[in-house]
MOPAC internal coordinates of N, CA, C and O (Angstrom, degrees):
PM7 1SCF
backbone

  N    0.0000 0     0.00 0     0.00 0    0    0    0
  C    1.4524 1     0.00 0     0.00 0    1    0    0
  C    1.5277 1   108.52 1     0.00 0    2    1    0
  O    1.2310 1   120.56 1   -40.42 1    3    2    1
  N    1.3267 1   116.53 1   139.58 1    3    2    1
  C    1.4517 1   122.64 1   179.86 1    5    3    2
  C    1.5258 1   110.54 1   -71.56 1    6    5    3
  O    1.2310 1   120.86 1   -25.97 1    7    6    5
  N    1.3332 1   115.97 1   154.03 1    7    6    5
  C    1.4587 1   121.17 1   174.87 1    9    7    6
  C    1.5190 1   110.88 1   -75.88 1   10    9    7
  O    1.2310 1   121.33 1   143.91 1   11   10    9
  N    1.3412 1   115.06 1   -36.09 1   11   10    9
  C    1.4454 1   119.66 1   178.72 1   13   11   10
  C    1.5130 1   109.63 1  -147.84 1   14   13   11
  O    1.2310 1   121.50 1   -19.89 1   15   14   13
  N    1.3223 1   114.74 1   160.11 1   15   14   13
  C    1.4558 1   120.44 1  -173.40 1   17   15   14
  C    1.5222 1   108.80 1  -146.84 1   18   17   15
  O    1.2310 1   120.44 1   -45.78 1   19   18   17
  N    1.3342 1   116.76 1   134.22 1   19   18   17
  C    1.4590 1   120.68 1   172.03 1   21   19   18
  C    1.5218 1   105.86 1   -80.98 1   22   21   19
  O    1.2310 1   121.20 1   -71.92 1   23   22   21
  N    1.3174 1   115.31 1   108.08 1   23   22   21
  C    1.4544 1   122.87 1  -169.36 1   25   23   22
  C    1.5224 1   110.69 1  -110.12 1   26   25   23
  O    1.2310 1   120.83 1   -44.44 1   27   26   25
  N    1.3213 1   116.02 1   135.56 1   27   26   25
  C    1.4683 1   120.90 1   173.08 1   29   27   26
  C    1.5205 1   107.70 1  -110.71 1   30   29   27
  O    1.2310 1   121.01 1   -44.16 1   31   30   29
  N    1.3117 1   115.67 1   135.84 1   31   30   29
  C    1.4611 1   121.44 1  -177.80 1   33   31   30
  C    1.5226 1   108.22 1  -115.06 1   34   33   31
  O    1.2310 1   121.60 1   -49.56 1   35   34   33
  N    1.3432 1   114.54 1   130.44 1   35   34   33
  C    1.4611 1   121.74 1   178.47 1   37   35   34
  C    1.5266 1   109.67 1  -114.37 1   38   37   35
  O    1.2310 1   121.07 1   -37.47 1   39   38   37
  N    1.3107 1   115.56 1   142.53 1   39   38   37
  C    1.4569 1   123.04 1   176.37 1   41   39   38
  C    1.5255 1   108.21 1   -98.01 1   42   41   39
  O    1.2310 1   120.47 1   -38.10 1   43   42   41
  N    1.3208 1   116.71 1   141.90 1   43   42   41
  C    1.4612 1   121.42 1   178.01 1   45   43   42
  C    1.5254 1   110.30 1   -74.38 1   46   45   43
  O    1.2310 1   120.70 1   -39.14 1   47   46   45
  N    1.3203 1   116.27 1   140.86 1   47   46   45
  C    1.4565 1   120.84 1   174.66 1   49   47   46
  C    1.5327 1   111.08 1   -85.41 1   50   49   47
  O    1.2310 1   120.20 1   171.61 1   51   50   49
  N    1.3258 1   117.23 1    -8.39 1   51   50   49
  C    1.4733 1   121.24 1  -177.08 1   53   51   50
  C    1.5153 1   114.54 1  -108.60 1   54   53   51
  O    1.2310 1   120.01 1   146.51 1   55   54   53
  N    1.3174 1   117.59 1   -33.49 1   55   54   53
  C    1.4629 1   121.12 1  -173.79 1   57   55   54
  C    1.5217 1   109.45 1  -123.54 1   58   57   55
  O    1.2310 1   120.72 1   -56.26 1   59   58   57
  N    1.3347 1   116.22 1   123.74 1   59   58   57
  C    1.4600 1   120.60 1   176.03 1   61   59   58
  C    1.5222 1   109.73 1   -62.17 1   62   61   59
  O    1.2310 1   120.92 1   -39.73 1   63   62   61
  N    1.3051 1   115.85 1   140.27 1   63   62   61
  C    1.4613 1   124.00 1   175.63 1   65   63   62
  C    1.5302 1   114.27 1    62.83 1   66   65   63
  O    1.2310 1   120.37 1  -153.78 1   67   66   65
  N    1.3295 1   116.89 1    26.22 1   67   66   65
  C    1.4641 1   121.25 1   173.08 1   69   67   66
  C    1.5348 1   107.17 1  -109.87 1   70   69   67
  O    1.2310 1   121.24 1   -50.98 1   71   70   69
  N    1.3443 1   115.23 1   129.02 1   71   70   69
  C    1.4566 1   120.79 1  -174.72 1   73   71   70
  C    1.5220 1   111.06 1  -134.13 1   74   73   71
  O    1.2310 1   120.72 1   -33.58 1   75   74   73
  N    1.3347 1   116.23 1   146.42 1   75   74   73
  C    1.4590 1   123.72 1   173.20 1   77   75   74
  C    1.5108 1   108.68 1  -111.91 1   78   77   75
  O    1.2310 1   120.57 1   -52.75 1   79   78   77
  N    1.3289 1   116.51 1   127.25 1   79   78   77
  C    1.4575 1   123.16 1   175.40 1   81   79   78
  C    1.5233 1   106.73 1  -105.32 1   82   81   79
  O    1.2310 1   120.45 1   -49.75 1   83   82   81
  N    1.3394 1   116.75 1   130.25 1   83   82   81
  C    1.4609 1   121.27 1   178.32 1   85   83   82
  C    1.5195 1   110.20 1  -138.71 1   86   85   83
  O    1.2310 1   121.00 1   -18.13 1   87   86   85
  N    1.3291 1   115.69 1   161.87 1   87   86   85
  C    1.4587 1   121.85 1   171.50 1   89   87   86
  C    1.5268 1   106.92 1   -68.44 1   90   89   87
  O    1.2310 1   119.81 1   -56.61 1   91   90   89
  N    1.3115 1   117.97 1   123.39 1   91   90   89
  C    1.4663 1   122.58 1  -177.56 1   93   91   90
  C    1.5226 1   111.31 1   -55.57 1   94   93   91
  O    1.2310 1   120.02 1   144.32 1   95   94   93
  N    1.3308 1   117.56 1   -35.68 1   95   94   93
  C    1.4643 1   121.03 1  -177.64 1   97   95   94
  C    1.5222 1   112.00 1   -69.87 1   98   97   95
  O    1.2310 1   119.88 1   153.52 1   99   98   97
  N    1.3330 1   117.83 1   -26.48 1   99   98   97
  C    1.4680 1   121.98 1  -176.73 1  101   99   98
  C    1.5356 1   111.96 1  -100.12 1  102  101   99
  O    1.2310 1   120.67 1   157.53 1  103  102  101
  N    1.3232 1   116.33 1   -22.47 1  103  102  101
  C    1.4482 1   120.38 1  -178.54 1  105  103  102
  C    1.5222 1   111.58 1    63.23 1  106  105  103
  O    1.2310 1   120.56 1    37.62 1  107  106  105
  N    1.3085 1   116.53 1  -142.38 1  107  106  105
  C    1.4613 1   122.54 1  -175.85 1  109  107  106
  C    1.5346 1   112.73 1   -92.63 1  110  109  107
  O    1.2310 1   120.18 1  -168.70 1  111  110  109
  N    1.3275 1   117.25 1    11.30 1  111  110  109
  C    1.4698 1   122.12 1  -174.83 1  113  111  110
  C    1.5289 1   113.70 1   -57.56 1  114  113  111
  O    1.2310 1   119.56 1   148.94 1  115  114  113
  N    1.3396 1   118.44 1   -31.06 1  115  114  113
  C    1.4605 1   121.26 1  -176.15 1  117  115  114
  C    1.5293 1   113.82 1   -99.56 1  118  117  115
  O    1.2310 1   120.63 1  -174.87 1  119  118  117
  N    1.3308 1   116.41 1     5.13 1  119  118  117
  C    1.4745 1   119.90 1   179.25 1  121  119  118
  C    1.5279 1   107.72 1   -85.80 1  122  121  119
  O    1.2310 1   119.84 1   -55.01 1  123  122  121
  N    1.3432 1   117.90 1   124.99 1  123  122  121
  C    1.4723 1   120.57 1  -178.38 1  125  123  122
  C    1.5372 1   112.06 1   -60.17 1  126  125  123
  O    1.2310 1   121.13 1   -37.65 1  127  126  125
  N    1.3135 1   115.44 1   142.35 1  127  126  125
  C    1.4647 1   121.53 1  -178.80 1  129  127  126
  C    1.5365 1   113.12 1   -56.36 1  130  129  127
  O    1.2310 1   118.99 1   137.03 1  131  130  129
  N    1.3435 1   119.53 1   -42.97 1  131  130  129
  C    1.4755 1   118.61 1   178.47 1  133  131  130
  C    1.5402 1   112.74 1   -60.97 1  134  133  131
  O    1.2310 1   120.54 1   145.21 1  135  134  133
  N    1.3207 1   116.57 1   -34.79 1  135  134  133
  C    1.4629 1   119.86 1   177.42 1  137  135  134
  C    1.5229 1   110.08 1   -67.93 1  138  137  135
  O    1.2310 1   120.15 1   136.42 1  139  138  137
  N    1.3301 1   117.32 1   -43.58 1  139  138  137
  C    1.4612 1   120.25 1   178.02 1  141  139  138
  C    1.5248 1   111.37 1   -62.15 1  142  141  139
  O    1.2310 1   120.48 1   143.56 1  143  142  141
  N    1.3244 1   116.69 1   -36.44 1  143  142  141
  C    1.4663 1   119.90 1   178.36 1  145  143  142
  C    1.5306 1   110.65 1   -64.55 1  146  145  143
  O    1.2310 1   120.05 1   138.50 1  147  146  145
  N    1.3244 1   117.50 1   -41.50 1  147  146  145
  C    1.4660 1   121.13 1   177.79 1  149  147  146
  C    1.5232 1   111.93 1   -71.41 1  150  149  147
  O    1.2310 1   120.78 1   145.87 1  151  150  149
  N    1.3228 1   116.11 1   -34.13 1  151  150  149
  C    1.4668 1   123.03 1  -176.75 1  153  151  150
  C    1.5227 1   111.24 1   -70.01 1  154  153  151
  O    1.2310 1   120.55 1   147.23 1  155  154  153
  N    1.3318 1   116.56 1   -32.77 1  155  154  153
  C    1.4642 1   120.53 1  -174.48 1  157  155  154
  C    1.5201 1   110.02 1    87.76 1  158  157  155
  O    1.2310 1   120.77 1     6.12 1  159  158  157
  N    1.3159 1   116.14 1  -173.88 1  159  158  157
  C    1.4726 1   120.29 1  -178.87 1  161  159  158
  C    1.5240 1   109.15 1   -66.58 1  162  161  159
  O    1.2310 1   120.22 1   -62.51 1  163  162  161
  N    1.3436 1   117.19 1   117.49 1  163  162  161
  C    1.4637 1   120.29 1   179.78 1  165  163  162
  C    1.5351 1   110.85 1   -65.52 1  166  165  163
  O    1.2310 1   120.81 1   -49.02 1  167  166  165
  N    1.3061 1   116.07 1   130.98 1  167  166  165
  C    1.4582 1   121.84 1   178.34 1  169  167  166
  C    1.5195 1   108.03 1  -110.11 1  170  169  167
  O    1.2310 1   120.45 1   -66.04 1  171  170  169
  N    1.3503 1   116.75 1   113.96 1  171  170  169
  C    1.4626 1   121.07 1  -179.46 1  173  171  170
  C    1.5233 1   109.13 1   -58.07 1  174  173  171
  O    1.2310 1   121.01 1   -51.87 1  175  174  173
  N    1.3209 1   115.68 1   128.13 1  175  174  173
  C    1.4481 1   121.13 1  -175.40 1  177  175  174
  C    1.5273 1   112.01 1  -113.79 1  178  177  175
  O    1.2310 1   120.68 1   134.34 1  179  178  177
  N    1.3376 1   116.31 1   -45.66 1  179  178  177
  C    1.4594 1   120.11 1  -171.19 1  181  179  178
  C    1.5227 1   109.97 1  -160.18 1  182  181  179
  O    1.2310 1   120.83 1   -35.90 1  183  182  181
  N    1.3258 1   116.02 1   144.10 1  183  182  181
  C    1.4633 1   121.96 1   169.27 1  185  183  182
  C    1.5180 1   106.63 1  -120.21 1  186  185  183
  O    1.2310 1   120.84 1   -48.27 1  187  186  185
  N    1.3388 1   115.99 1   131.73 1  187  186  185
  C    1.4623 1   119.81 1  -177.62 1  189  187  186
  C    1.5153 1   110.57 1  -149.41 1  190  189  187
  O    1.2310 1   121.12 1   -22.04 1  191  190  189
  N    1.3346 1   115.46 1   157.96 1  191  190  189
  C    1.4568 1   120.46 1   171.83 1  193  191  190
  C    1.5203 1   106.03 1   -86.50 1  194  193  191
  O    1.2310 1   121.06 1   -60.73 1  195  194  193
  N    1.3173 1   115.57 1   119.27 1  195  194  193
  C    1.4581 1   122.01 1  -177.42 1  197  195  194
  C    1.5307 1   108.73 1  -103.14 1  198  197  195
  O    1.2310 1   120.83 1   -54.86 1  199  198  197
  N    1.3201 1   116.01 1   125.14 1  199  198  197
  C    1.4656 1   122.12 1   175.76 1  201  199  198
  C    1.5238 1   108.02 1  -117.82 1  202  201  199
  O    1.2310 1   120.44 1   -27.17 1  203  202  201
  N    1.3142 1   116.76 1   152.83 1  203  202  201
  C    1.4658 1   121.72 1  -175.45 1  205  203  202
  C    1.5350 1   112.61 1   -57.50 1  206  205  203
  O    1.2310 1   120.22 1   151.18 1  207  206  205
  N    1.3240 1   117.19 1   -28.82 1  207  206  205
  C    1.4634 1   119.73 1  -178.07 1  209  207  206
  C    1.5343 1   113.73 1   -93.01 1  210  209  207
  O    1.2310 1   120.33 1  -176.83 1  211  210  209
  N    1.3248 1   116.98 1     3.17 1  211  210  209
  C    1.4763 1   120.83 1  -179.56 1  213  211  210
  C    1.5351 1   109.82 1   -67.47 1  214  213  211
  O    1.2310 1   120.77 1   -42.95 1  215  214  213
  N    1.3012 1   116.14 1   137.05 1  215  214  213
  C    1.4755 1   122.31 1   178.36 1  217  215  214
  C    1.5215 1   109.51 1   -85.35 1  218  217  215
  O    1.2310 1   120.85 1   -56.15 1  219  218  217
  N    1.3256 1   115.97 1   123.85 1  219  218  217
  C    1.4647 1   122.44 1   177.05 1  221  219  218
  C    1.5227 1   108.23 1  -123.94 1  222  221  219
  O    1.2310 1   120.77 1   -23.45 1  223  222  221
  N    1.3174 1   116.14 1   156.55 1  223  222  221
  C    1.4671 1   120.13 1  -174.22 1  225  223  222
  C    1.5280 1   114.02 1   -68.73 1  226  225  223
  O    1.2310 1   119.67 1   134.15 1  227  226  225
  N    1.3374 1   118.24 1   -45.85 1  227  226  225
  C    1.4625 1   118.42 1  -170.47 1  229  227  226
  C    1.5229 1   115.30 1  -125.04 1  230  229  227
  O    1.2310 1   120.36 1  -175.79 1  231  230  229
  N    1.3187 1   116.92 1     4.21 1  231  230  229
  C    1.4700 1   118.51 1  -178.63 1  233  231  230
  C    1.5211 1   108.85 1  -147.01 1  234  233  231
  O    1.2310 1   121.19 1   -25.06 1  235  234  233
  N    1.2991 1   115.33 1   154.94 1  235  234  233
  C    1.4556 1   121.50 1   175.54 1  237  235  234
  C    1.5312 1   108.69 1   -81.17 1  238  237  235
  O    1.2310 1   120.36 1   -53.88 1  239  238  237
  N    1.3097 1   116.91 1   126.12 1  239  238  237
  C    1.4580 1   120.28 1   179.15 1  241  239  238
  C    1.5305 1   111.01 1   -59.14 1  242  241  239
  O    1.2310 1   120.32 1   142.84 1  243  242  241
  N    1.3298 1   116.99 1   -37.16 1  243  242  241
  C    1.4622 1   120.17 1   178.26 1  245  243  242
  C    1.5325 1   110.75 1   -62.98 1  246  245  243
  O    1.2310 1   120.03 1   140.05 1  247  246  245
  N    1.3320 1   117.54 1   -39.95 1  247  246  245
  C    1.4662 1   121.32 1   178.21 1  249  247  246
  C    1.5318 1   111.27 1   -65.62 1  250  249  247
  O    1.2310 1   120.77 1   140.93 1  251  250  249
  N    1.3285 1   116.14 1   -39.07 1  251  250  249
  C    1.4674 1   120.25 1   178.79 1  253  251  250
  C    1.5172 1   110.47 1   -64.32 1  254  253  251
  O    1.2310 1   120.67 1   132.98 1  255  254  253
  N    1.3287 1   116.33 1   -47.02 1  255  254  253
  C    1.4743 1   120.19 1   179.62 1  257  255  254
  C    1.5226 1   110.67 1   -61.52 1  258  257  255
  O    1.2310 1   120.42 1   137.53 1  259  258  257
  N    1.3227 1   116.81 1   -42.47 1  259  258  257
  C    1.4721 1   120.55 1   179.38 1  261  259  258
  C    1.5260 1   111.32 1   -62.22 1  262  261  259
  O    1.2310 1   120.21 1   136.85 1  263  262  261
  N    1.3255 1   117.20 1   -43.15 1  263  262  261
  C    1.4746 1   121.19 1   179.60 1  265  263  262
  C    1.5274 1   110.75 1   -64.54 1  266  265  263
  O    1.2310 1   120.30 1   137.36 1  267  266  265
  N    1.3136 1   117.03 1   -42.64 1  267  266  265
  C    1.4625 1   120.09 1   179.44 1  269  267  266
  C    1.5319 1   110.26 1   -65.66 1  270  269  267
  O    1.2310 1   120.22 1   139.28 1  271  270  269
  N    1.3229 1   117.19 1   -40.72 1  271  270  269
  C    1.4720 1   120.65 1   177.33 1  273  271  270
  C    1.5218 1   111.80 1   -63.11 1  274  273  271
  O    1.2310 1   119.99 1   141.04 1  275  274  273
  N    1.3307 1   117.63 1   -38.96 1  275  274  273
  C    1.4690 1   120.30 1  -173.99 1  277  275  274
  C    1.5246 1   114.17 1   -88.71 1  278  277  275
  O    1.2310 1   119.92 1   143.63 1  279  278  277
  N    1.3582 1   117.76 1   -36.37 1  279  278  277
  C    1.4695 1   118.55 1  -175.66 1  281  279  278
  C    1.5232 1   113.78 1  -123.50 1  282  281  279
  O    1.2310 1   120.22 1   174.32 1  283  282  281
  N    1.3320 1   117.18 1    -5.68 1  283  282  281
  C    1.4580 1   120.10 1   176.48 1  285  283  282
  C    1.5186 1   115.25 1    93.59 1  286  285  283
  O    1.2310 1   119.76 1   176.74 1  287  286  285
  N    1.3362 1   118.06 1    -3.26 1  287  286  285
  C    1.4671 1   120.72 1   179.85 1  289  287  286
  C    1.5217 1   109.51 1  -163.99 1  290  289  287
  O    1.2310 1   121.24 1   -15.36 1  291  290  289
  N    1.3282 1   115.23 1   164.64 1  291  290  289
  C    1.4658 1   122.47 1   171.39 1  293  291  290
  C    1.5197 1   105.58 1  -133.61 1  294  293  291
  O    1.2310 1   120.20 1   -50.81 1  295  294  293
  N    1.3263 1   117.22 1   129.19 1  295  294  293
  C    1.4545 1   122.81 1   178.70 1  297  295  294
  C    1.5209 1   109.04 1  -104.40 1  298  297  295
  O    1.2310 1   120.77 1   -60.77 1  299  298  297
  N    1.3294 1   116.14 1   119.23 1  299  298  297
  C    1.4683 1   120.96 1   175.56 1  301  299  298
  C    1.5155 1   107.89 1   -98.12 1  302  301  299
  O    1.2310 1   121.09 1   -61.62 1  303  302  301
  N    1.3169 1   115.52 1   118.38 1  303  302  301
  C    1.4585 1   122.22 1  -177.77 1  305  303  302
  C    1.5286 1   110.75 1   -85.62 1  306  305  303
  O    1.2310 1   120.17 1   -23.71 1  307  306  305
  N    1.3302 1   117.27 1   156.29 1  307  306  305
  C    1.4663 1   119.97 1   174.44 1  309  307  306
  C    1.5250 1   110.29 1   -61.46 1  310  309  307
  O    1.2310 1   119.40 1   -32.02 1  311  310  309
  N    1.3144 1   118.75 1   147.98 1  311  310  309
  C    1.4619 1   119.95 1  -179.86 1  313  311  310
  C    1.5093 1   111.41 1   -63.64 1  314  313  311
  O    1.2310 1   120.84 1   -45.13 1  315  314  313
  N    1.3383 1   116.01 1   134.87 1  315  314  313
  C    1.4542 1   121.37 1   175.44 1  317  315  314
  C    1.5078 1   116.42 1    77.50 1  318  317  315
  O    1.2310 1   119.44 1   174.49 1  319  318  317
  N    1.3242 1   118.68 1    -5.51 1  319  318  317
  C    1.4685 1   121.28 1  -175.93 1  321  319  318
  C    1.5174 1   113.59 1  -109.96 1  322  321  319
  O    1.2310 1   119.98 1  -174.20 1  323  322  321
  N    1.3259 1   117.64 1     5.80 1  323  322  321
  C    1.4605 1   120.15 1  -173.91 1  325  323  322
  C    1.5278 1   112.61 1   -57.20 1  326  325  323
  O    1.2310 1   119.95 1   133.75 1  327  326  325
  N    1.3226 1   117.70 1   -46.25 1  327  326  325
  C    1.4521 1   121.00 1  -177.33 1  329  327  326
  C    1.5257 1   111.24 1   -65.19 1  330  329  327
  O    1.2310 1   120.19 1   134.80 1  331  330  329
  N    1.3389 1   117.25 1   -45.20 1  331  330  329
  C    1.4650 1   120.70 1  -179.31 1  333  331  330
  C    1.5156 1   111.48 1   -62.34 1  334  333  331
  O    1.2310 1   119.66 1   137.69 1  335  334  333
  N    1.3224 1   118.26 1   -42.31 1  335  334  333
  C    1.4530 1   121.36 1  -179.69 1  337  335  334
  C    1.5217 1   111.71 1   -67.35 1  338  337  335
  O    1.2310 1   120.26 1   141.31 1  339  338  337
  N    1.3107 1   117.10 1   -38.69 1  339  338  337
  C    1.4561 1   120.29 1   177.12 1  341  339  338
  C    1.5163 1   110.01 1   -64.28 1  342  341  339
  O    1.2310 1   120.21 1   134.09 1  343  342  341
  N    1.3180 1   117.20 1   -45.91 1  343  342  341
  C    1.4600 1   121.67 1   178.21 1  345  343  342
  C    1.5279 1   110.48 1   -59.40 1  346  345  343
  O    1.2310 1   120.47 1   136.21 1  347  346  345
  N    1.3205 1   116.71 1   -43.79 1  347  346  345
  C    1.4696 1   121.73 1   179.05 1  349  347  346
  C    1.5257 1   110.74 1   -62.34 1  350  349  347
  O    1.2310 1   120.10 1   135.32 1  351  350  349
  N    1.3084 1   117.42 1   -44.68 1  351  350  349
  C    1.4607 1   121.75 1  -179.70 1  353  351  350
  C    1.5318 1   110.79 1   -63.02 1  354  353  351
  O    1.2310 1   120.24 1   134.16 1  355  354  353
  N    1.3412 1   117.14 1   -45.84 1  355  354  353
  C    1.4615 1   120.43 1   179.76 1  357  355  354
  C    1.5309 1   111.59 1   -64.07 1  358  357  355
  O    1.2310 1   120.47 1   141.67 1  359  358  357
  N    1.3276 1   116.70 1   -38.33 1  359  358  357
  C    1.4672 1   120.18 1   178.54 1  361  359  358
  C    1.5297 1   110.35 1   -64.50 1  362  361  359
  O    1.2310 1   120.10 1   139.77 1  363  362  361
  N    1.3405 1   117.42 1   -40.23 1  363  362  361
  C    1.4514 1   120.71 1   177.99 1  365  363  362
  C    1.5175 1   111.98 1   -64.44 1  366  365  363
  O    1.2310 1   120.56 1   141.37 1  367  366  365
  N    1.3355 1   116.53 1   -38.63 1  367  366  365
  C    1.4580 1   120.00 1   178.39 1  369  367  366
  C    1.5245 1   111.16 1   -64.54 1  370  369  367
  O    1.2310 1   120.37 1   139.08 1  371  370  369
  N    1.3352 1   116.89 1   -40.92 1  371  370  369
  C    1.4713 1   120.79 1  -177.86 1  373  371  370
  C    1.5225 1   111.42 1   -72.79 1  374  373  371
  O    1.2310 1   120.02 1   147.93 1  375  374  373
  N    1.3366 1   117.58 1   -32.07 1  375  374  373
  C    1.4712 1   120.01 1  -177.81 1  377  375  374
  C    1.5199 1   111.46 1   -83.29 1  378  377  375
  O    1.2310 1   120.64 1   158.87 1  379  378  377
  N    1.3300 1   116.39 1   -21.13 1  379  378  377
  C    1.4617 1   119.77 1  -177.91 1  381  379  378
  C    1.5089 1   112.94 1    81.35 1  382  381  379
  O    1.2310 1   119.44 1  -176.64 1  383  382  381
  N    1.3378 1   118.68 1     3.36 1  383  382  381
  C    1.4579 1   122.22 1   178.95 1  385  383  382
  C    1.5092 1   110.63 1   -84.74 1  386  385  383
  O    1.2310 1   120.13 1   -41.06 1  387  386  385
  N    1.3360 1   117.36 1   138.94 1  387  386  385
  C    1.4707 1   119.59 1   175.18 1  389  387  386
  C    1.5318 1   109.63 1   -66.12 1  390  389  387
  O    1.2310 1   120.13 1   -24.26 1  391  390  389
  N    1.3204 1   117.36 1   155.74 1  391  390  389
  C    1.4702 1   120.97 1   178.65 1  393  391  390
  C    1.5138 1   111.11 1   -57.95 1  394  393  391
  O    1.2310 1   121.10 1   -36.07 1  395  394  393
  N    1.3197 1   115.51 1   143.93 1  395  394  393
  C    1.4523 1   121.25 1   177.10 1  397  395  394
  C    1.5183 1   114.21 1    87.60 1  398  397  395
  O    1.2310 1   119.40 1   179.18 1  399  398  397
  N    1.3184 1   118.75 1    -0.82 1  399  398  397
  C    1.4760 1   120.79 1   179.25 1  401  399  398
  C    1.5002 1   110.81 1  -105.02 1  402  401  399
  O    1.2310 1   120.10 1   180.00 1  403  402  401

């Protein structure tokens, strides 16, 4: 795991308080297409140097860095809606309908 990471944060155009954290150098290249479809058009919000000891409001900086290192992104879900969004995403996958239909 890296000590620090130049991180870009995107806001979802579809879901309030949903954010994608990615390595600024890689951008959205490692974010799966179905996730981007559910996320909506990513709106660049902030670029920052993220260190494992940085204090963040709703997520551990170390967990974010680890997720970006291992899968290329970290998805921050809206508070209290994680279960509903997961259920919605799984239902869309099983029905074959694109998000929002």
